[in-house]
Steps between C-alpha positions, in 0.01 A plus 500: 500500500254452789621149565858620488433778744331264744804276487724792580297594806586160651874556455687483830688818579771314682607242247871498436615556143765254378844620394558189290345417162706189445213252481317694230823557305567129509147430374527741212850379408379142499203597290726665245705184467187281473399724211813387318396141545159580364655674204724201438203269486299734283778541244558128466793447737533140611627550856810339643462329838601813683228707329243233566583516872420867522187500283338173602346636820288751310131433532331324211262793457793707380645260248596674177381395158640193330865508401610529139663189360863502597614414147371829353786728404419865562656774289506796737653550840163609640379145451821310579622690807289296736539161332854457629597265783676782686459876514733797472357701789548868568395689812492876507522631856623176655691682774172643638263325740264364229782409269670300773181305557476420128853359510410301815191355333700398191740317733238329716302379201807370316399711204681383184736795461749478216649833595402769751570866432435769755457861393527805716587865519843659486509483880466118510671409171812292554388350831486121527190317617525147638232273359436128467592546137842636587635849563337750273650844430243778483493659156404857419151476356443553127204397290723327245661284769159411653371398156769232483317311777203262449307622802553832688349573841460868579526571875502875460265794538217579258674789327797278408270226370302746290819631344661161418271195520339527158837562333649191660229271368444670163537295178561133438841517668386668817480334842190407689461757778323445830449828682452519876414871507160661465589653158289270281229379741233713337614484137276326247662213314754424773394201713485540876586149611464283808624174348282274714193687376547630144821348364341474159509878474873481434448328166677689224597786733854627558421763764324377810399700805486381859206614718585657832543275802156572650325403181698185444467363853132589528406340166684180584263456794173587325563357149400142591180635661424702187556195280260293710227744588557835321558817700294809429656729761803498728600738785873486558686657793879508486763611745819584324857564591670834543760368259250557222617862523861390454795563729372853597175348628683237700729762648209719600328212677818397677596846615147590601467179704831570675394861579168395657636203698788708640260772614661753271158564336141418574414474130750417225578748222386418148630609164470193277156390623184708532486434875746368761541127436648354827229320700248595241325382183402751233247435217724654236746316276653667192328804347132580474344455156235717337227254595578533873674166540872473568723352232553194722130437511479526125784248460284245677180570298666519159 
């Protein structure tokens, strides 16, 4: 805690918070898709050229264990799902910001999609989404429909994931689920995966959690150093976007900035954040835990 506090004292009061979180969303979305590549290798999938192109850049330190012989015939869907040449992909929440990035990553990486299904709420059901894989009509989400997919990406909040993820992947005929929320990041038995670092953790697992953006980006930088020299301690300072608090957080930053710059107010009002955010940096992200750390800090140390 003392090292953390000393870091905070050096924080500039006049740093500008960012409204956009696009770069971190792209990183997490790409990581989720790389996890599918790792799963495919782990389960014995012999990649097509398109899969090779998106997995070949992974560092050798993250290579998964040896593939199973391709002639082995598996008897359950849990083993055969990821030994296909193409995937039936489902995305829950694809009309949101994170979901759109997942679709974009699938397109840019020429992911071998056999069929793409997009699931949403009653509000978005029936809408059409233009993708590289054709126009896709948004379906009303149901667990049964999601289970028909080989791989399902969850780009939804933690409560939704807690309610549905384990049901979607349950049994031999369930889908592999990759969850982008915080719902399963602390749950024993569910791997928290950065594919370039611990791809082997996906072996035999059908529910995979994504770490938050801060953790993933930070570890990508320090992992090679840890492999070479071993790290005993790390002090990490992060500066995160107002968009981490969702649309209400972005609106409060935007409106507060406008009010101050126009001379309407000397100090912006705050409801979402503990202190006014425009032209300020506050050492508080998410809620405080019993140990005195914020939940965001614990996400990094987990």
